[in-house]
C-alpha positions in Angstrom: 83.0 33.1 28.5 79.3 34.0 29.0 80.0 37.6 29.0 82.0 37.3 25.7 79.2 35.2 24.2 76.7 37.7 25.2 78.7 40.6 23.7 79.3 38.7 20.5 75.5 37.9 20.0 74.6 41.5 20.8 77.2 42.6 18.3 75.8 40.3 15.7 72.2 41.4 16.2 73.3 45.0 15.8 75.2 44.2 12.6 73.5 45.3 9.3 74.8 42.2 7.6 72.2 40.0 9.3 69.2 42.2 9.2 68.5 41.4 5.4 68.5 37.7 6.0 66.0 38.3 8.9 63.6 40.3 6.7 63.9 37.6 3.9 63.1 34.8 6.4 60.1 36.7 7.8 58.7 37.6 4.4 59.2 33.8 3.4 57.2 32.5 6.4 54.4 35.2 5.7 54.1 34.1 2.1 54.0 30.3 2.9 51.2 31.2 5.5 49.2 33.1 2.9 49.7 30.4 0.3 48.6 27.7 2.7 45.4 29.8 3.6 44.9 30.5 -0.1 45.1 26.7 -0.9 42.5 25.8 1.9 40.1 28.3 0.5 40.6 27.0 -2.9 39.8 23.4 -1.4 36.6 24.7 0.3 35.5 26.4 -2.9 36.0 23.3 -5.0 34.1 21.0 -2.5 31.2 23.6 -2.4 30.9 23.7 -6.1 31.1 19.8 -6.4 28.3 19.5 -3.8 26.1 22.2 -5.5 26.8 20.3 -8.8 25.5 17.0 -7.3 22.6 18.7 -5.7 21.6 20.0 -9.1 22.0 16.6 -10.9 19.9 14.8 -8.3 16.4 13.8 -9.5 14.4 12.5 -6.6 10.8 11.1 -6.4 8.7 9.2 -4.0 5.8 6.5 -4.0 3.2 5.6 -1.4 4.0 1.8 -1.1 0.6 1.1 0.4 -1.5 2.7 -2.5 0.8 1.2 -5.2 0.5 -2.4 -3.8 -3.3 -2.2 -2.6 -4.4 -0.6 -5.9 -2.4 -2.8 -8.2 -4.8 -4.8 -10.3 -2.8 -8.0 -10.0 -2.8 -7.8 -6.1 -6.7 -7.3 -6.3 -6.9 -10.4 -8.8 -4.9 -12.5 -6.4 -7.1 -11.5 -3.5 -10.3 -12.4 -5.3 -8.8 -15.9 -6.2 -7.5 -16.5 -2.6 -11.1 -15.3 -1.3 -12.9 -17.8 -3.5 -10.6 -20.6 -2.3 -11.3 -19.6 1.3 -14.9 -19.6 0.7 -15.0 -23.2 -0.8 -12.6 -24.2 2.2 -15.0 -22.7 4.7 -18.1 -24.5 3.1 -16.0 -27.9 3.2 -14.9 -27.3 6.7 -18.4 -26.6 7.9 -19.7 -29.8 6.2 -17.2 -31.8 7.8 -17.6 -30.4 11.2 -21.4 -30.9 10.8 -20.8 -34.6 9.9 -18.4 -34.9 12.8 -21.1 -33.5 15.3 -23.8 -35.8 14.1 -21.4 -38.9 14.8 -20.7 -37.5 18.0 -24.4 -37.3 19.0 -24.9 -40.9 17.8 -21.9 -42.0 19.9 -23.5 -40.3 22.8 -26.7 -42.2 22.4 -24.7 -45.7 21.8 -22.8 -44.9 25.1 -25.7 -45.2 27.4 -26.2 -48.8 27.3 -22.4 -49.7 26.8 -20.1 -51.7 28.9 -17.3 -49.5 30.4 -14.8 -51.4 27.9 -16.9 -50.6 24.9 -17.4 -47.2 26.2 -13.8 -46.6 26.5 -13.1 -47.9 22.9 -15.8 -45.8 21.5 -14.3 -42.6 23.3 -11.0 -43.3 21.7 -12.6 -43.7 18.3 -14.3 -40.4 18.6 -11.1 -38.6 19.8 -9.1 -40.0 16.9 -11.8 -38.8 14.4 -11.7 -35.2 16.0 -7.9 -35.2 15.7 -7.8 -36.1 12.3 -10.6 -33.6 11.3 -8.7 -30.9 13.1 -5.3 -31.7 11.4 -7.1 -31.9 8.0 -8.5 -28.5 8.4 -5.4 -26.9 9.8 -3.4 -28.3 6.9 -5.8 -27.2 4.2 -5.9 -23.7 5.7 -2.1 -23.4 6.0 -1.8 -24.4 2.3 -4.1 -21.5 1.4 -2.2 -19.1 3.4 1.2 -20.2 2.4 0.2 -20.2 -1.3 -1.2 -16.6 -0.9 2.1 -15.5 0.8 4.1 -16.9 -1.9 2.0 -15.1 -4.6 1.9 -11.8 -2.7 5.7 -11.9 -2.3 6.0 -12.4 -6.1 3.8 -9.3 -6.7 5.7 -7.1 -4.3 9.0 -8.2 -6.0 7.5 -7.3 -9.4 6.4 -3.8 -8.2 9.9 -3.2 -6.7 11.4 -4.1 -10.1 9.1 -2.0 -12.1 9.8 1.0 -9.7 13.7 0.3 -10.4 13.4 0.1 -14.0 11.1 3.2 -14.2 13.8 5.3 -12.3 16.3 4.0 -14.5 14.5 4.9 -17.8 13.6 8.3 -16.6 16.8 9.5 -15.1 16.0 9.2 -11.3 18.8 9.4 -8.8 16.5 8.3 -6.1 12.8 7.0 -5.7 11.8 6.8 -2.2 9.0 4.6 -0.7 6.9 5.7 2.0 3.8 4.5 3.8 1.7 5.3 7.1 3.4 2.5 9.0 6.8 3.9 8.0 6.7 7.6 6.9 10.2 7.7 5.4 9.2 10.8 3.6 7.7 13.4 5.7 6.8 16.0 3.1 7.2 16.2 -0.6 5.8 18.3 -3.5 3.1 16.9 -5.8 5.7 17.0 -8.8 7.7 14.5 -6.9 5.0 12.4 -6.0 5.1 9.3 -8.5 2.6 7.2 -6.7 -0.2 7.7 -9.5 1.9 7.7 -12.4 3.8 4.5 -11.5 0.3 2.8 -10.3 -1.2 3.8 -13.8 2.0 2.3 -15.7 1.8 -0.7 -13.6 -1.8 -1.6 -14.3 -1.3 -0.9 -17.9 1.5 -3.3 -18.1 -0.5 -6.0 -16.4 -3.4 -5.6 -18.7 -1.2 -6.4 -21.7 
């Protein structure tokens, strides 16, 4: 059986009738491979063109966050107001501390001729006054600090919104923020640096 099969198979291969089918199948496979290669090349070209198009359309700028915030007139005015409050607070604190020190000296003089029980009572009164004075000073200082933090957060939010609106109005795809502490932009040409432009626009709007 094996010999018969081998003979028949060899005969079929040698037959002229099957050669056209083999050539057709081979050409078809080559054509399919070529079409697939051309399709891949086409996809690569399309993606490259799309990427190039996106690059051309992107409009990017950057600002120095520290300069914009610190040179913004509203922030300067805020710091001036807080400094004035701080100066008033320091004078009042120094006055309260001075009055306490006078009372403490008077108490020390009284303590020389007191009995142990009276001395203990006086000591408790002095400690209580010191605690109340310390709490009052800390509370007022905390209020000044919290007030400043709330207002500076509002100023920063205002600056961020202004930059966002500026970017939209002027067709920017991105406006990056950088500073000495966090250098997100390692290099940028002067034409892309919007720090001065945005700062001037900010101060102009604030003065209205």
